[in-house]
N, C-alpha and C positions, 0 to 999 in steps of 0.2 A: 503491826507492821503497816507502814504507809505504802500504798501501791497505786500506780497509774498505768492504765492499759497502754501498750506500745503504740497502737494505732492512734489513740488519743494524743499521746506525746508528740507524734510526728504530724498528725493531721491537723492539730490545733496549735502547732508551734508558731514561733515568731514569723510574721509575714503572711499568715492566713487570716488574721483576725479582723482586719478592716472589711474584707469580703464577707466574712461570717456576719458581722454586725449589720452590714448593708443588706444582705440577702435574706436574712431570717425575719419572720414576722414578729409583731408584738403579741399580746395575749388578749383574748376577748373579755369584755367586762363580766359576762356571765360566769366565767371561771373564777375571777377575782371575788365576785359576790358570793359564790358557793363557799370559797375559803373563809370569807368574813362570817358567814352564817355558821361555820363549824368551829369558831373560836370558843375558848372558855370565856364566857361573858364577863366575868369579874376582872379580867386581866387587861387593864389599860392604864397608862400607855404601855407599849409593847417593846420588849427587847427581842430583836429578830436576828437570827443567823441564817445565812444562805450558803449552801455548799455547792460547789461547781457553778459559780456565778457567771462564768464565761465573760462576755463583753458587757454585761449589765442590761441586756434586753428585758429580762423579767423584772429586774430591780427597778428600772425606770418606769415600767408599766405599773408596778405596785405603788410607787411613790407618786404617780400621777393620778391614781384612782381616787375619787372623791372621799370614800370612806377610809381607805387604808392610809392616805397621806396624813391624816390627823391622828391615826392610831400609833404610828411608828415613832418610838423615841430614839432608838438606835438600830442600825442595821449593819451587822458585821459579816461581810462576804468573805468567803475563802475560795481560792481557785488555784489549781496546780500549775496552769500555763502562765508563764511570765508575759507572753505576748497578749493573752487575753486580759490579764490584770492591767496591763498598760492601757489598753483601749477602754476598759471599765473605768479607770480613774480619769481618763480624758473626757469621757462622755457622761459620767454620773457625778454631777457636781451638786453635792448636798452635804452640809456639815454634819448630818447625822450618820453618814455612811463612811465605812472603811472597807478596804479590800486587801487581804493578805494571803500568803501562801498557805495552802491546806488541801486535804483530800477527804474522801468519804470516811476513811478509817483513822485519820489523824487531822482533826480540825484545828488543834491548838487552842480551842476554846475552853473556858472554865466549866467545871461541873455545874449542872443545873443553872445555867446562865441565860437560857433562851426561853421566852414564852412561846415563840413560834419559830419553826425551822422550815425552810423551803429548799427543795431541789428541783430546778427547772430544766427540762430538756436534757437531763444528765444521768439519772440514776441507773439506767441500763449499763453505764460504764463501770458500775461497781462490780460487775461480773468478774469472777465468781465469788467475790468476798462479801456476800450479802449479810452473813451473820456478823462479821466484824463491823460492817457499815451500820447495821441496826443497833449494835451495841454502842457505837460512838454517838449515834443520834439520840439514843435513850440517855446516855451520860450527859449530853449537853442540855437536853430539855429539862425545864422545871417540872415538878409534879403537876399533872393535869395540862401540861403543855401539849401542843399539837404540831405534828409534822405533816407537810404536804409535798407530794410529788406531782409535777405537772409536765405534760408534753403537748406540744403543737406538732401535728404530723399531717403531711399531705394526705388527702383522701385518695389513696393509691388504687382504689377500685373504680374511680370515676373517669369515664371518657378519656380525654387526652392525657390525664395524669397517669393512667395505667400504661399508655403507649410509651410515655417518657420513662416511666419506671423500668420498662423492659430494656431500655437502652443502657441504663447504668447498673442494674441489679447484679449483673455478672461480676462487677468489681467489689461487691460486698464481702465475699469470701467468709471468713470467720469473725468479722467485725461484730461486736455486740450491737443489737438492734432492738429498739422498743417493740417493733411488730412481732418479734419472736416470743415475746412474753416470758423470757427466762427470768426477768427481774421479779416476777410474781413469786418466785421461790423465797424471796425475802420474808414473806408473810408466814412462812412455815418454819423459819429458823428459831432456835431456842431463844435468841435475844429478842426477837419480835414477840413471840408468844409469852414471854415472861414480863414484858414491859408495856405492851400496847393492847388496846381494845381492837376488835375486828375492824379492818379497813372499810372506809366508805368511799364509793366510787361515783364520779360525776363525769358525764360526757356531753359535749355540745358540738354542733356542726356550724361552720361559718365560712366566710371567704374573705380574701384580701384582693385588692386590685393588683394586677400584674401586667407585664409585657413579655414578649419573647426573651428580651435581655434579662428580665427579672427571673424567669424560669431557668434560663441558662445559669445565672449566678447562684440561684438556690441549689441547683444540682452540684455545681462546681465547689460550693462551700461545704459539701459533705466530707467528713474526715478522710475517708478512704479515697475519694476522688482527688483531693488536694495532693495526693502522693503519686498519682500516675504521671507518666512523662508528658511534657508540654504538647507534643504532637497528638497524643491520645486525647488530651483535654480539648484541643482544637477540633479534632474529628467528632468528639462527643457533642460539643457545642453546635457543630454544623448539623449533626443528626437530629438534635433537639429542635433546631430551627425548622428543618424540613418537615419533621413530624407535626409541629405546631401549625405550620402553614397549611397542612393538608387536613387538619383535624377540626371538627366542629367545636366552637367555644361559646361560652356565655359572655357576650360582649357587654361591657360597661360603657365604653366610648370607642366604637369601632374605628372611626376616622383617625383616632390617636393611637390605635393598636392596644387598647387597654381592655382586658378581659378578667374574668373571675378565676382565682386560684382557690379551689375548695380545700378546706382544712377540717380536721377533727381534733378537738382538744380533750384530753383525758386528765382528770385530777383524782388523786387518791388522798384522803384525809385519814390521819392516824393519831388518835389521842393516847397520850401516855397514861397508863392505868395506875402507876404507883410512883 
């Protein structure tokens, strides 16, 4: 059964996706290099599938990376949100790439058709259908293929980021979140244990340049925040600005209002064992 979480349906629906694409960061080279080092070395060029491709932020980073851009033969993205697919196709101009409707549990891809499979900033949305999702990933991957999960997350424990977090965290409610680590249950499912080697984890810390407006937009792009009333969004944006003006920041260019937005990136590599 193909399923999409209700919050994801509404929060990433048509009209929210330009903001998402503008507000979210790309991915650090160290994470892409870790992925490259965990490929099955004999497999080039690569047939790639990406599930939950969103607006193509990860896709574009992958295809711009010096090593990856020469390895990818085809990249077939699947994404349940029509609005996100529209932005993906507008901004990801590459003859090797396609983007069609699909979900974690129903990709519409052929059996054993992918050398590599990516899920970027999205696998927590598979909750609670982890076994079905891992079964589908195993079906699509070729023998000895590799699946990667990757997340870019604000360093929520650092300085002003923690203060801003306190402003929006109340809106999260029961929304699936990476930080809750419920997605790690996937590694104990029958479908994972019967098809994959033990997961390999990589983490790196980095930062992107931002402004007060950049932080506001990053928060407002969160799925559950896109659904709150306009007046609540305005109030939240005002509270974020006030908090940032009062908080110590690591300046990059103070006169231009540019400072560091600290991030942590997590990658999970999973090799198909049969």
